[in-house]
mmCIF entry with sequence, helices, sheets and N, C-alpha, C, O atoms, coordinates in Angstrom:
data_MODEL
# 
_entry.id   MODEL 
# 
_entity.id                         1 
_entity.type                       polymer 
_entity.pdbx_number_of_molecules   1 
# 
_entity_poly.entity_id                      1 
_entity_poly.type                           'polypeptide(L)' 
_entity_poly.nstd_linkage                   no 
_entity_poly.nstd_monomer                   no 
_entity_poly.pdbx_seq_one_letter_code       
;(UNK)(UNK)(UNK)(UNK)(UNK)(UNK)(UNK)(UNK)(UNK)(UNK)(UNK)(UNK)(UNK)(UNK)(UNK)(UNK)
(UNK)(UNK)(UNK)(UNK)(UNK)(UNK)(UNK)(UNK)(UNK)(UNK)(UNK)(UNK)(UNK)(UNK)(UNK)(UNK)
(UNK)(UNK)(UNK)(UNK)(UNK)(UNK)(UNK)(UNK)(UNK)
;
_entity_poly.pdbx_seq_one_letter_code_can   XXXXXXXXXXXXXXXXXXXXXXXXXXXXXXXXXXXXXXXXX 
_entity_poly.pdbx_strand_id                 A 
# 
loop_
_entity_poly_seq.entity_id 
_entity_poly_seq.num 
_entity_poly_seq.mon_id 
_entity_poly_seq.hetero 
1 1  UNK n 
1 2  UNK n 
1 3  UNK n 
1 4  UNK n 
1 5  UNK n 
1 6  UNK n 
1 7  UNK n 
1 8  UNK n 
1 9  UNK n 
1 10 UNK n 
1 11 UNK n 
1 12 UNK n 
1 13 UNK n 
1 14 UNK n 
1 15 UNK n 
1 16 UNK n 
1 17 UNK n 
1 18 UNK n 
1 19 UNK n 
1 20 UNK n 
1 21 UNK n 
1 22 UNK n 
1 23 UNK n 
1 24 UNK n 
1 25 UNK n 
1 26 UNK n 
1 27 UNK n 
1 28 UNK n 
1 29 UNK n 
1 30 UNK n 
1 31 UNK n 
1 32 UNK n 
1 33 UNK n 
1 34 UNK n 
1 35 UNK n 
1 36 UNK n 
1 37 UNK n 
1 38 UNK n 
1 39 UNK n 
1 40 UNK n 
1 41 UNK n 
# 
_struct_asym.id          A 
_struct_asym.entity_id   1 
# 
_struct_conf.conf_type_id            HELX_P 
_struct_conf.id                      HELX_P1 
_struct_conf.pdbx_PDB_helix_id       AA1 
_struct_conf.beg_label_comp_id       UNK 
_struct_conf.beg_label_asym_id       A 
_struct_conf.beg_label_seq_id        35 
_struct_conf.pdbx_beg_PDB_ins_code   ? 
_struct_conf.end_label_comp_id       UNK 
_struct_conf.end_label_asym_id       A 
_struct_conf.end_label_seq_id        40 
_struct_conf.pdbx_end_PDB_ins_code   ? 
_struct_conf.beg_auth_comp_id        UNK 
_struct_conf.beg_auth_asym_id        A 
_struct_conf.beg_auth_seq_id         35 
_struct_conf.end_auth_comp_id        UNK 
_struct_conf.end_auth_asym_id        A 
_struct_conf.end_auth_seq_id         40 
_struct_conf.pdbx_PDB_helix_class    1 
_struct_conf.details                 ? 
_struct_conf.pdbx_PDB_helix_length   6 
# 
_struct_conf_type.id          HELX_P 
_struct_conf_type.criteria    ? 
_struct_conf_type.reference   ? 
# 
_struct_sheet.id               AA1 
_struct_sheet.type             ? 
_struct_sheet.number_strands   2 
_struct_sheet.details          ? 
# 
_struct_sheet_order.sheet_id     AA1 
_struct_sheet_order.range_id_1   1 
_struct_sheet_order.range_id_2   2 
_struct_sheet_order.offset       ? 
_struct_sheet_order.sense        anti-parallel 
# 
loop_
_struct_sheet_range.sheet_id 
_struct_sheet_range.id 
_struct_sheet_range.beg_label_comp_id 
_struct_sheet_range.beg_label_asym_id 
_struct_sheet_range.beg_label_seq_id 
_struct_sheet_range.pdbx_beg_PDB_ins_code 
_struct_sheet_range.end_label_comp_id 
_struct_sheet_range.end_label_asym_id 
_struct_sheet_range.end_label_seq_id 
_struct_sheet_range.pdbx_end_PDB_ins_code 
_struct_sheet_range.beg_auth_comp_id 
_struct_sheet_range.beg_auth_asym_id 
_struct_sheet_range.beg_auth_seq_id 
_struct_sheet_range.end_auth_comp_id 
_struct_sheet_range.end_auth_asym_id 
_struct_sheet_range.end_auth_seq_id 
AA1 1 UNK A 4  ? UNK A 10 ? UNK A 4  UNK A 10 
AA1 2 UNK A 13 ? UNK A 19 ? UNK A 13 UNK A 19 
# 
loop_
_atom_site.group_PDB 
_atom_site.id 
_atom_site.type_symbol 
_atom_site.label_atom_id 
_atom_site.label_alt_id 
_atom_site.label_comp_id 
_atom_site.label_asym_id 
_atom_site.label_entity_id 
_atom_site.label_seq_id 
_atom_site.pdbx_PDB_ins_code 
_atom_site.Cartn_x 
_atom_site.Cartn_y 
_atom_site.Cartn_z 
_atom_site.occupancy 
_atom_site.B_iso_or_equiv 
_atom_site.pdbx_formal_charge 
_atom_site.auth_seq_id 
_atom_site.auth_comp_id 
_atom_site.auth_asym_id 
_atom_site.auth_atom_id 
_atom_site.pdbx_PDB_model_num 
ATOM 1   N N  . UNK A 1 1  ? -13.593 -18.790 -1.521 1.00 0.00 ? 1  UNK A N  1 
ATOM 2   C CA . UNK A 1 1  ? -12.351 -18.438 -0.869 1.00 0.00 ? 1  UNK A CA 1 
ATOM 3   C C  . UNK A 1 1  ? -11.907 -17.009 -1.416 1.00 0.00 ? 1  UNK A C  1 
ATOM 4   O O  . UNK A 1 1  ? -12.173 -16.671 -2.569 1.00 0.00 ? 1  UNK A O  1 
ATOM 5   N N  . UNK A 1 2  ? -11.268 -16.248 -0.593 1.00 0.00 ? 2  UNK A N  1 
ATOM 6   C CA . UNK A 1 2  ? -10.790 -14.944 -0.957 1.00 0.00 ? 2  UNK A CA 1 
ATOM 7   C C  . UNK A 1 2  ? -9.498  -15.119 -1.725 1.00 0.00 ? 2  UNK A C  1 
ATOM 8   O O  . UNK A 1 2  ? -8.544  -15.758 -1.282 1.00 0.00 ? 2  UNK A O  1 
ATOM 9   N N  . UNK A 1 3  ? -9.525  -14.471 -2.988 1.00 0.00 ? 3  UNK A N  1 
ATOM 10  C CA . UNK A 1 3  ? -8.392  -14.658 -3.880 1.00 0.00 ? 3  UNK A CA 1 
ATOM 11  C C  . UNK A 1 3  ? -7.627  -13.370 -4.086 1.00 0.00 ? 3  UNK A C  1 
ATOM 12  O O  . UNK A 1 3  ? -6.415  -13.379 -4.302 1.00 0.00 ? 3  UNK A O  1 
ATOM 13  N N  . UNK A 1 4  ? -8.361  -12.235 -4.016 1.00 0.00 ? 4  UNK A N  1 
ATOM 14  C CA . UNK A 1 4  ? -7.774  -10.888 -4.135 1.00 0.00 ? 4  UNK A CA 1 
ATOM 15  C C  . UNK A 1 4  ? -8.381  -9.940  -3.219 1.00 0.00 ? 4  UNK A C  1 
ATOM 16  O O  . UNK A 1 4  ? -9.606  -9.882  -3.120 1.00 0.00 ? 4  UNK A O  1 
ATOM 17  N N  . UNK A 1 5  ? -7.593  -9.175  -2.523 1.00 0.00 ? 5  UNK A N  1 
ATOM 18  C CA . UNK A 1 5  ? -8.065  -8.175  -1.585 1.00 0.00 ? 5  UNK A CA 1 
ATOM 19  C C  . UNK A 1 5  ? -7.598  -6.784  -2.161 1.00 0.00 ? 5  UNK A C  1 
ATOM 20  O O  . UNK A 1 5  ? -6.403  -6.541  -2.331 1.00 0.00 ? 5  UNK A O  1 
ATOM 21  N N  . UNK A 1 6  ? -8.541  -5.937  -2.436 1.00 0.00 ? 6  UNK A N  1 
ATOM 22  C CA . UNK A 1 6  ? -8.224  -4.626  -2.967 1.00 0.00 ? 6  UNK A CA 1 
ATOM 23  C C  . UNK A 1 6  ? -8.743  -3.531  -1.991 1.00 0.00 ? 6  UNK A C  1 
ATOM 24  O O  . UNK A 1 6  ? -9.917  -3.520  -1.621 1.00 0.00 ? 6  UNK A O  1 
ATOM 25  N N  . UNK A 1 7  ? -7.837  -2.622  -1.594 1.00 0.00 ? 7  UNK A N  1 
ATOM 26  C CA . UNK A 1 7  ? -8.212  -1.486  -0.663 1.00 0.00 ? 7  UNK A CA 1 
ATOM 27  C C  . UNK A 1 7  ? -7.838  -0.260  -1.328 1.00 0.00 ? 7  UNK A C  1 
ATOM 28  O O  . UNK A 1 7  ? -6.732  -0.139  -1.856 1.00 0.00 ? 7  UNK A O  1 
ATOM 29  N N  . UNK A 1 8  ? -8.756  0.703   -1.327 1.00 0.00 ? 8  UNK A N  1 
ATOM 30  C CA . UNK A 1 8  ? -8.571  2.006   -1.895 1.00 0.00 ? 8  UNK A CA 1 
ATOM 31  C C  . UNK A 1 8  ? -9.052  3.096   -0.926 1.00 0.00 ? 8  UNK A C  1 
ATOM 32  O O  . UNK A 1 8  ? -10.145 3.015   -0.365 1.00 0.00 ? 8  UNK A O  1 
ATOM 33  N N  . UNK A 1 9  ? -8.191  4.129   -0.747 1.00 0.00 ? 9  UNK A N  1 
ATOM 34  C CA . UNK A 1 9  ? -8.594  5.237   0.081  1.00 0.00 ? 9  UNK A CA 1 
ATOM 35  C C  . UNK A 1 9  ? -9.046  4.924   1.476  1.00 0.00 ? 9  UNK A C  1 
ATOM 36  O O  . UNK A 1 9  ? -10.062 5.429   1.952  1.00 0.00 ? 9  UNK A O  1 
ATOM 37  N N  . UNK A 1 10 ? -8.252  4.054   2.148  1.00 0.00 ? 10 UNK A N  1 
ATOM 38  C CA . UNK A 1 10 ? -8.650  3.687   3.532  1.00 0.00 ? 10 UNK A CA 1 
ATOM 39  C C  . UNK A 1 10 ? -7.382  3.990   4.442  1.00 0.00 ? 10 UNK A C  1 
ATOM 40  O O  . UNK A 1 10 ? -6.273  3.501   4.228  1.00 0.00 ? 10 UNK A O  1 
ATOM 41  N N  . UNK A 1 11 ? -7.686  4.862   5.491  1.00 0.00 ? 11 UNK A N  1 
ATOM 42  C CA . UNK A 1 11 ? -6.625  5.258   6.450  1.00 0.00 ? 11 UNK A CA 1 
ATOM 43  C C  . UNK A 1 11 ? -5.438  5.772   5.680  1.00 0.00 ? 11 UNK A C  1 
ATOM 44  O O  . UNK A 1 11 ? -5.571  6.730   4.919  1.00 0.00 ? 11 UNK A O  1 
ATOM 45  N N  . UNK A 1 12 ? -4.277  5.167   5.853  1.00 0.00 ? 12 UNK A N  1 
ATOM 46  C CA . UNK A 1 12 ? -3.027  5.562   5.151  1.00 0.00 ? 12 UNK A CA 1 
ATOM 47  C C  . UNK A 1 12 ? -2.851  4.891   3.764  1.00 0.00 ? 12 UNK A C  1 
ATOM 48  O O  . UNK A 1 12 ? -1.856  5.175   3.098  1.00 0.00 ? 12 UNK A O  1 
ATOM 49  N N  . UNK A 1 13 ? -3.714  4.069   3.331  1.00 0.00 ? 13 UNK A N  1 
ATOM 50  C CA . UNK A 1 13 ? -3.618  3.277   2.130  1.00 0.00 ? 13 UNK A CA 1 
ATOM 51  C C  . UNK A 1 13 ? -4.293  4.042   0.964  1.00 0.00 ? 13 UNK A C  1 
ATOM 52  O O  . UNK A 1 13 ? -5.502  4.269   1.012  1.00 0.00 ? 13 UNK A O  1 
ATOM 53  N N  . UNK A 1 14 ? -3.552  4.431   -0.054 1.00 0.00 ? 14 UNK A N  1 
ATOM 54  C CA . UNK A 1 14 ? -4.108  5.009   -1.210 1.00 0.00 ? 14 UNK A CA 1 
ATOM 55  C C  . UNK A 1 14 ? -4.654  3.883   -2.104 1.00 0.00 ? 14 UNK A C  1 
ATOM 56  O O  . UNK A 1 14 ? -5.808  3.959   -2.525 1.00 0.00 ? 14 UNK A O  1 
ATOM 57  N N  . UNK A 1 15 ? -3.902  2.890   -2.393 1.00 0.00 ? 15 UNK A N  1 
ATOM 58  C CA . UNK A 1 15 ? -4.354  1.724   -3.204 1.00 0.00 ? 15 UNK A CA 1 
ATOM 59  C C  . UNK A 1 15 ? -3.447  0.562   -2.858 1.00 0.00 ? 15 UNK A C  1 
ATOM 60  O O  . UNK A 1 15 ? -2.228  0.696   -2.753 1.00 0.00 ? 15 UNK A O  1 
ATOM 61  N N  . UNK A 1 16 ? -4.078  -0.568  -2.689 1.00 0.00 ? 16 UNK A N  1 
ATOM 62  C CA . UNK A 1 16 ? -3.402  -1.890  -2.356 1.00 0.00 ? 16 UNK A CA 1 
ATOM 63  C C  . UNK A 1 16 ? -4.149  -3.017  -3.022 1.00 0.00 ? 16 UNK A C  1 
ATOM 64  O O  . UNK A 1 16 ? -5.377  -3.076  -2.956 1.00 0.00 ? 16 UNK A O  1 
ATOM 65  N N  . UNK A 1 17 ? -3.420  -3.918  -3.666 1.00 0.00 ? 17 UNK A N  1 
ATOM 66  C CA . UNK A 1 17 ? -4.063  -5.060  -4.183 1.00 0.00 ? 17 UNK A CA 1 
ATOM 67  C C  . UNK A 1 17 ? -3.195  -6.242  -3.759 1.00 0.00 ? 17 UNK A C  1 
ATOM 68  O O  . UNK A 1 17 ? -2.010  -6.284  -4.089 1.00 0.00 ? 17 UNK A O  1 
ATOM 69  N N  . UNK A 1 18 ? -3.757  -7.183  -3.048 1.00 0.00 ? 18 UNK A N  1 
ATOM 70  C CA . UNK A 1 18 ? -3.104  -8.353  -2.539 1.00 0.00 ? 18 UNK A CA 1 
ATOM 71  C C  . UNK A 1 18 ? -3.668  -9.620  -3.171 1.00 0.00 ? 18 UNK A C  1 
ATOM 72  O O  . UNK A 1 18 ? -4.866  -9.883  -3.063 1.00 0.00 ? 18 UNK A O  1 
ATOM 73  N N  . UNK A 1 19 ? -2.808  -10.416 -3.837 1.00 0.00 ? 19 UNK A N  1 
ATOM 74  C CA . UNK A 1 19 ? -3.187  -11.688 -4.361 1.00 0.00 ? 19 UNK A CA 1 
ATOM 75  C C  . UNK A 1 19 ? -2.940  -12.741 -3.374 1.00 0.00 ? 19 UNK A C  1 
ATOM 76  O O  . UNK A 1 19 ? -1.811  -12.930 -2.923 1.00 0.00 ? 19 UNK A O  1 
ATOM 77  N N  . UNK A 1 20 ? -4.062  -13.502 -2.988 1.00 0.00 ? 20 UNK A N  1 
ATOM 78  C CA . UNK A 1 20 ? -3.860  -14.474 -1.956 1.00 0.00 ? 20 UNK A CA 1 
ATOM 79  C C  . UNK A 1 20 ? -3.871  -15.915 -2.594 1.00 0.00 ? 20 UNK A C  1 
ATOM 80  O O  . UNK A 1 20 ? -4.703  -16.219 -3.449 1.00 0.00 ? 20 UNK A O  1 
ATOM 81  N N  . UNK A 1 21 ? -2.993  -16.710 -2.178 1.00 0.00 ? 21 UNK A N  1 
ATOM 82  C CA . UNK A 1 21 ? -2.878  -18.121 -2.689 1.00 0.00 ? 21 UNK A CA 1 
ATOM 83  C C  . UNK A 1 21 ? -3.631  -19.126 -1.839 1.00 0.00 ? 21 UNK A C  1 
ATOM 84  O O  . UNK A 1 21 ? -3.856  -18.906 -0.649 1.00 0.00 ? 21 UNK A O  1 
ATOM 85  N N  . UNK A 1 22 ? -4.022  -20.244 -2.466 1.00 0.00 ? 22 UNK A N  1 
ATOM 86  C CA . UNK A 1 22 ? -4.718  -21.233 -1.669 1.00 0.00 ? 22 UNK A CA 1 
ATOM 87  C C  . UNK A 1 22 ? -3.783  -21.754 -0.542 1.00 0.00 ? 22 UNK A C  1 
ATOM 88  O O  . UNK A 1 22 ? -2.577  -21.909 -0.730 1.00 0.00 ? 22 UNK A O  1 
ATOM 89  N N  . UNK A 1 23 ? -4.380  -22.009 0.602  1.00 0.00 ? 23 UNK A N  1 
ATOM 90  C CA . UNK A 1 23 ? -3.601  -22.412 1.804  1.00 0.00 ? 23 UNK A CA 1 
ATOM 91  C C  . UNK A 1 23 ? -3.650  -21.351 2.893  1.00 0.00 ? 23 UNK A C  1 
ATOM 92  O O  . UNK A 1 23 ? -4.660  -20.696 3.151  1.00 0.00 ? 23 UNK A O  1 
ATOM 93  N N  . UNK A 1 24 ? -2.459  -21.233 3.522  1.00 0.00 ? 24 UNK A N  1 
ATOM 94  C CA . UNK A 1 24 ? -2.259  -20.324 4.578  1.00 0.00 ? 24 UNK A CA 1 
ATOM 95  C C  . UNK A 1 24 ? -1.503  -19.029 4.187  1.00 0.00 ? 24 UNK A C  1 
ATOM 96  O O  . UNK A 1 24 ? -0.349  -19.098 3.765  1.00 0.00 ? 24 UNK A O  1 
ATOM 97  N N  . UNK A 1 25 ? -2.113  -17.920 4.318  1.00 0.00 ? 25 UNK A N  1 
ATOM 98  C CA . UNK A 1 25 ? -1.424  -16.634 4.022  1.00 0.00 ? 25 UNK A CA 1 
ATOM 99  C C  . UNK A 1 25 ? -1.173  -15.864 5.331  1.00 0.00 ? 25 UNK A C  1 
ATOM 100 O O  . UNK A 1 25 ? -2.041  -15.820 6.202  1.00 0.00 ? 25 UNK A O  1 
ATOM 101 N N  . UNK A 1 26 ? 0.011   -15.263 5.462  1.00 0.00 ? 26 UNK A N  1 
ATOM 102 C CA . UNK A 1 26 ? 0.381   -14.500 6.629  1.00 0.00 ? 26 UNK A CA 1 
ATOM 103 C C  . UNK A 1 26 ? 0.738   -13.106 6.299  1.00 0.00 ? 26 UNK A C  1 
ATOM 104 O O  . UNK A 1 26 ? 1.406   -12.863 5.294  1.00 0.00 ? 26 UNK A O  1 
ATOM 105 N N  . UNK A 1 27 ? 0.309   -12.142 7.129  1.00 0.00 ? 27 UNK A N  1 
ATOM 106 C CA . UNK A 1 27 ? 0.818   -10.729 7.044  1.00 0.00 ? 27 UNK A CA 1 
ATOM 107 C C  . UNK A 1 27 ? 1.825   -10.553 8.029  1.00 0.00 ? 27 UNK A C  1 
ATOM 108 O O  . UNK A 1 27 ? 1.499   -10.742 9.201  1.00 0.00 ? 27 UNK A O  1 
ATOM 109 N N  . UNK A 1 28 ? 3.079   -10.199 7.739  1.00 0.00 ? 28 UNK A N  1 
ATOM 110 C CA . UNK A 1 28 ? 4.109   -9.945  8.742  1.00 0.00 ? 28 UNK A CA 1 
ATOM 111 C C  . UNK A 1 28 ? 4.704   -8.520  8.443  1.00 0.00 ? 28 UNK A C  1 
ATOM 112 O O  . UNK A 1 28 ? 4.571   -7.997  7.337  1.00 0.00 ? 28 UNK A O  1 
ATOM 113 N N  . UNK A 1 29 ? 5.353   -7.934  9.462  1.00 0.00 ? 29 UNK A N  1 
ATOM 114 C CA . UNK A 1 29 ? 5.954   -6.640  9.293  1.00 0.00 ? 29 UNK A CA 1 
ATOM 115 C C  . UNK A 1 29 ? 6.198   -6.007  10.638 1.00 0.00 ? 29 UNK A C  1 
ATOM 116 O O  . UNK A 1 29 ? 5.550   -6.354  11.625 1.00 0.00 ? 29 UNK A O  1 
ATOM 117 N N  . UNK A 1 30 ? 7.095   -5.116  10.676 1.00 0.00 ? 30 UNK A N  1 
ATOM 118 C CA . UNK A 1 30 ? 7.457   -4.429  11.862 1.00 0.00 ? 30 UNK A CA 1 
ATOM 119 C C  . UNK A 1 30 ? 6.293   -3.552  12.404 1.00 0.00 ? 30 UNK A C  1 
ATOM 120 O O  . UNK A 1 30 ? 5.348   -3.226  11.685 1.00 0.00 ? 30 UNK A O  1 
ATOM 121 N N  . UNK A 1 31 ? 6.410   -3.177  13.741 1.00 0.00 ? 31 UNK A N  1 
ATOM 122 C CA . UNK A 1 31 ? 5.436   -2.373  14.412 1.00 0.00 ? 31 UNK A CA 1 
ATOM 123 C C  . UNK A 1 31 ? 5.217   -1.090  13.504 1.00 0.00 ? 31 UNK A C  1 
ATOM 124 O O  . UNK A 1 31 ? 6.174   -0.468  13.042 1.00 0.00 ? 31 UNK A O  1 
ATOM 125 N N  . UNK A 1 32 ? 3.999   -0.762  13.295 1.00 0.00 ? 32 UNK A N  1 
ATOM 126 C CA . UNK A 1 32 ? 3.668   0.432   12.477 1.00 0.00 ? 32 UNK A CA 1 
ATOM 127 C C  . UNK A 1 32 ? 3.683   0.279   10.992 1.00 0.00 ? 32 UNK A C  1 
ATOM 128 O O  . UNK A 1 32 ? 3.509   1.239   10.241 1.00 0.00 ? 32 UNK A O  1 
ATOM 129 N N  . UNK A 1 33 ? 3.896   -0.954  10.575 1.00 0.00 ? 33 UNK A N  1 
ATOM 130 C CA . UNK A 1 33 ? 3.997   -1.113  9.111  1.00 0.00 ? 33 UNK A CA 1 
ATOM 131 C C  . UNK A 1 33 ? 2.615   -1.141  8.393  1.00 0.00 ? 33 UNK A C  1 
ATOM 132 O O  . UNK A 1 33 ? 2.545   -1.091  7.165  1.00 0.00 ? 33 UNK A O  1 
ATOM 133 N N  . UNK A 1 34 ? 1.499   -1.224  9.207  1.00 0.00 ? 34 UNK A N  1 
ATOM 134 C CA . UNK A 1 34 ? 0.156   -1.211  8.638  1.00 0.00 ? 34 UNK A CA 1 
ATOM 135 C C  . UNK A 1 34 ? -0.642  -2.489  8.573  1.00 0.00 ? 34 UNK A C  1 
ATOM 136 O O  . UNK A 1 34 ? -1.679  -2.571  7.914  1.00 0.00 ? 34 UNK A O  1 
ATOM 137 N N  . UNK A 1 35 ? -0.149  -3.453  9.253  1.00 0.00 ? 35 UNK A N  1 
ATOM 138 C CA . UNK A 1 35 ? -0.849  -4.827  9.272  1.00 0.00 ? 35 UNK A CA 1 
ATOM 139 C C  . UNK A 1 35 ? -2.237  -4.680  9.812  1.00 0.00 ? 35 UNK A C  1 
ATOM 140 O O  . UNK A 1 35 ? -3.162  -5.230  9.214  1.00 0.00 ? 35 UNK A O  1 
ATOM 141 N N  . UNK A 1 36 ? -2.454  -3.976  10.904 1.00 0.00 ? 36 UNK A N  1 
ATOM 142 C CA . UNK A 1 36 ? -3.770  -3.830  11.461 1.00 0.00 ? 36 UNK A CA 1 
ATOM 143 C C  . UNK A 1 36 ? -4.698  -3.004  10.580 1.00 0.00 ? 36 UNK A C  1 
ATOM 144 O O  . UNK A 1 36 ? -5.905  -3.248  10.552 1.00 0.00 ? 36 UNK A O  1 
ATOM 145 N N  . UNK A 1 37 ? -4.160  -2.052  9.878  1.00 0.00 ? 37 UNK A N  1 
ATOM 146 C CA . UNK A 1 37 ? -5.010  -1.218  9.007  1.00 0.00 ? 37 UNK A CA 1 
ATOM 147 C C  . UNK A 1 37 ? -5.551  -2.156  7.830  1.00 0.00 ? 37 UNK A C  1 
ATOM 148 O O  . UNK A 1 37 ? -6.687  -1.991  7.383  1.00 0.00 ? 37 UNK A O  1 
ATOM 149 N N  . UNK A 1 38 ? -4.767  -3.059  7.390  1.00 0.00 ? 38 UNK A N  1 
ATOM 150 C CA . UNK A 1 38 ? -5.208  -4.029  6.287  1.00 0.00 ? 38 UNK A CA 1 
ATOM 151 C C  . UNK A 1 38 ? -6.315  -4.916  6.904  1.00 0.00 ? 38 UNK A C  1 
ATOM 152 O O  . UNK A 1 38 ? -7.338  -5.126  6.252  1.00 0.00 ? 38 UNK A O  1 
ATOM 153 N N  . UNK A 1 39 ? -6.152  -5.428  8.103  1.00 0.00 ? 39 UNK A N  1 
ATOM 154 C CA . UNK A 1 39 ? -7.192  -6.264  8.675  1.00 0.00 ? 39 UNK A CA 1 
ATOM 155 C C  . UNK A 1 39 ? -8.454  -5.459  8.997  1.00 0.00 ? 39 UNK A C  1 
ATOM 156 O O  . UNK A 1 39 ? -9.563  -5.963  8.817  1.00 0.00 ? 39 UNK A O  1 
ATOM 157 N N  . UNK A 1 40 ? -8.314  -4.284  9.445  1.00 0.00 ? 40 UNK A N  1 
ATOM 158 C CA . UNK A 1 40 ? -9.565  -3.433  9.722  1.00 0.00 ? 40 UNK A CA 1 
ATOM 159 C C  . UNK A 1 40 ? -10.319 -3.040  8.498  1.00 0.00 ? 40 UNK A C  1 
ATOM 160 O O  . UNK A 1 40 ? -11.535 -2.854  8.516  1.00 0.00 ? 40 UNK A O  1 
ATOM 161 N N  . UNK A 1 41 ? -9.531  -2.908  7.366  1.00 0.00 ? 41 UNK A N  1 
ATOM 162 C CA . UNK A 1 41 ? -10.269 -2.566  6.072  1.00 0.00 ? 41 UNK A CA 1 
ATOM 163 C C  . UNK A 1 41 ? -11.193 -3.664  5.728  1.00 0.00 ? 41 UNK A C  1 
ATOM 164 O O  . UNK A 1 41 ? -11.889 -3.590  4.715  1.00 0.00 ? 41 UNK A O  1 
# 
């Protein structure tokens, strides 16, 4: 299972580290917030 997602120097993201918990994790945000960029990475 994916526990931590780290993205560095991708599109508009300099550095991001997401800790994912067991179960169902959801990315939410307004249009243009970068949700698709995280998924594409």
